[in-house]
Steps between C-alpha positions, in 0.01 A plus 500: 500500500280794443656837483296637783632233732872603464672578830649849519822530694585767765590852382875580465679670788625787275233563251679826371876435481584862413351640822713595794250350746293189523247365755642298782331155518558302815504122503186490713315736268500797738641847444298608199583869557882455517740560211873449438753629244555306190849418373467786257401729782799404708732560207352840439544596863869407507560668167348822631715484814819441299422777253415743774824417678701550181327831438571622849866391479536663158354826621727498802802420281423777254450741786822431686746357242651744242345467157840476329593202715180321410529545123876464459565172314863487606797696624642774278845474348771688687541793251131586499467439872779749568335762279165460677642462850415857592151493351190428705368150445170636372683690224768241422264280300360798312849579371475198266130402509249769410217296661647557844456874462120465464351246743535134598214412265692645203719189498197296389379720214641680198665839524279780623433812301769688691763243399369389163787429262760488779698178485747355743778570251405869505562504874835329446603782268430757772831392652690353204449782249857619555656178372240396241369730230124542572405509131662158443452349843249236386666418167706182493859578601393867519568528128272626221355245266725597209813432705362169626419391146853585392649302789274205416619502140863519612451198726322312223786557257756406764312177566504409132876555479572296812420144591273619782127546493210275583617173650274197512124482451398680817532859368264413217220432747553817703211740428556848369570790732221550752608848617429824320849626412384862524333461839713280722393548861766521769344205681562276200862461607522649850294308757473645848399354840728199474708577806772741604771301323315477168689637201271720294751507217521124465345380177488146374564400141137393482385854576722633222370240256143608576548824309763412241373400159837336429541213743838367607609192682809470717774759457779263383290353219254761380618852582581695180865570428634855534737643244671796669407499868666619715705688238422748229228690686690817585731658246516854639860437611724369222718267705650178373637238737684312225710795384580603858604153605682393186642828364521783751624282784755268347652435841169360612482282190848359559404398849717739702186664627162334510211660318288534812131575444459635854731790414208665321214297648561489877264373764259786568445422867869436561588835346259668743653310791188294566525171695582185308144368534372782275765452231478321169348753258747638247504844344382442144587851379856617565562864589755712318682592819546139609567329168599745225668806647837337573563437130287754314510818707842615385433450130164669534659810655756508218220516245318757711814718501445583133182680596182575309461844345188698569614738229823558312547781248607377157761678291323701230639684196524876526286562192216312673532721810395819321249668726582271794649719769739376765584156358840395646798547272636162611180338371526669159666331205459188296164337592560227752330339799214263578189623674454333838177297525373716788563822307337361187198392703460853637561666162234285337238676710602839352300541182749753366785250500326161500506455121869595483588244769318221317698570181841451665620147412548299821507836684854554364542851358819399319294277271299789361580603144709814538413637157127452534297819502286401795790379717594847622140576590465169686815562704396859570167382639683231697726761663203717591320193635789434740499863613124498549510176701776626729331837537156353587643252751699780661190717525222250586684194630353150515157590364650564154641150469182338633289694252724403210459133589124543516504663158665185366237275662747368759400460863738719704459289815814288457698810401433664838801318645715677240340837570545471875873454457560755221512859632377756242772737625758264351344540155472876549865539605611288205312728264648814654849356468468358150301774331668805663683747273666834539176669403287346771191691389492343156259222596226576753505159663531369853787285380726799433767605745396829661795665686398634836647802677754402764510841684202678649523882511360676807456869577672661801449820699755702695487266795554185297810286551585545136517874544801724439647438844540132432625531145733792577617745243485343161758749376771328705519220247289259697464151360126555468553793268262492210195291437554165669224335295684589181807303594551156355523333841138583591339538163261238374696271266379433153304181459722218388359379168665159529348234727673434828686171473523237767846385604397135486242276336163643605346158566773429755350769722190286557644153550213415733250593232314816409464778243799695375582766241777437250604833348752336272227306322223756569298222665287444808524132588405250767729240646325206656632297789434149613202275457140622474596863435163684521588754230597226256181313583298812426674555166454139390131493593448830315662385174323165528176684417624576149418272210730204450557620144605848609874550425527723807395215727746267332785751541423552868498129577839469329670732751762307704348558841149427373627178343647406838153538654281330243744217430392354835160668541346394171155603619605860568420614147139380526194698608473478788862428581582176680822547696480235771474126466194366678476196725240326286465177694425677827232733364129439547451562131680179414302177476804293599672532837828352616718512810863392522473450876352151502714385208835608641439282804547198273870422476483408132340835418735715707721548195335752266630330186286196576207691351660807338756397241665774294514432127821498301564850369606369161157343456314825562348689209550872454153572637562280806808691614296807589192373676516361850378144539606369160840417646365208708412148404122438508364365826281200402193381683668170580749682722217605728299180464786299649397632842155647450275197496232372733744279695776758551482881506140505380340611178218728614413779259535767767859403576613685188196702392302775667131557443474873557698679230518869570700804392 
């Protein structure tokens, strides 16, 4: 068939499928001017209607529904909800999300210029800066990198010594840490908007493993062993359970009286009278009043009764006292006496006598060579140094002693407790009594006794009561005949050159503690009383500033009452002094946390010796007798792993460890 004879079919009904309209073709061929919507046109019309409806509904919703309600992904946890309960809803979101403070569109773009560099963690620190150090807030565990590296090395070494560590092949396929250890955002661990009952502090082991370069498996199999925990971390109180149980309390050892741990470690809540539901936590640090005073207070007061001399005049030979006016006769003779540590400390600050003091062997004047040429000069300067010290304290008071300590490079702060209790008038009166002689004008010093007139003469006229009418005729042999001031009964008595003696031991006058003057020994001394005597604390902290190789420091810490203090408070001689034992486990600065409450509810653990077993005293080394903690058997990991596993008490990291480690 020829090409020109091909039959052409009718045109298609929708010659342009993308158009919204097409001509309407009737079956009879009429209606050329009519058109109808195509399928695409109908779809476009319904799409426009739906979109317009959604836009209108959205605009109405944004207009009438609070913005915070629209954008909130979930309900806040109860702690944060309570904090923001009084804040307007428009400002509540801005407290944690800086985008909310700008505009609704800020949620869909990066931070604006006004809030550039402001992170969500920065807003968290606006409230939590009191409990977390701002400079270390974003560092892992709030610790500097050097400390974290040291802890990592400690864990690594502990893992090598123990049978723990990586278990199985899974840890080998875990990638390295994906979080910058120096910039850990708060939201990495704390996820909000998970409901009112959500626990923001709950962390899974997987979250912990995300950051840790050393991966661990389950606690019973892979946790590193500990060597000393929970013992051996204090040491400021030298207390030994083994010696107390097995030596000092033999009745307890024989069984007549049980060695009860709760005597010194009672239930804290029960002691306060709290209801039984709040009980279970034991006092880890025993107080002196509750646990020690019954046995140690009496012996401590006996040692305190010996007193500590502030100064005591030594006995000096008469040939060394040439040119020294007023030195007591009772303190003159064969050289004898030991300089008190306090007096030597004050005399060291006097340049005129400092060299002489240093040359006295062990501060004992009797050990000086009597035939040496320089001995007399040394003792003469020593006598004048005592007079100068007493005179200056009597004249200027506390400032003299503070300045002398400063001259020696010693901080006078701890010594203020001594100064507050020591009246300068006591030193002045001692000097007047000791250095007084018949010729009171021989030494122009405030320490000399200066007799004062006991009768005041007054003039009288003719009308005065002491006139002739009252006295009568003196020629009649009246008893007032003569000069009444010349009679022995009213005349000023001569100054007694000998010191006034006390009818009893001077220290017995201050049995409750305090300063006293002993004229028999020519000493001004202090008698302490009881535990934590503030004056003794001040003295110990002052002498602790001296070098450990200084013989003066060694002599002071050999005094009986000082020995009684530092034998228990071994940290008192340090700078700064550590007097009180600290509750290490309960502090935020400790990585490990522990509570007796949950454990004592288990019948098998109600007995303390189940975990804490005192070692045999005979097996203790000399160094172990002193330090607290060495008197217990080690607490192995297996003791905890018996209960702390996934099927029993749980083995989550946060059960025993805290993330935020603060001061």
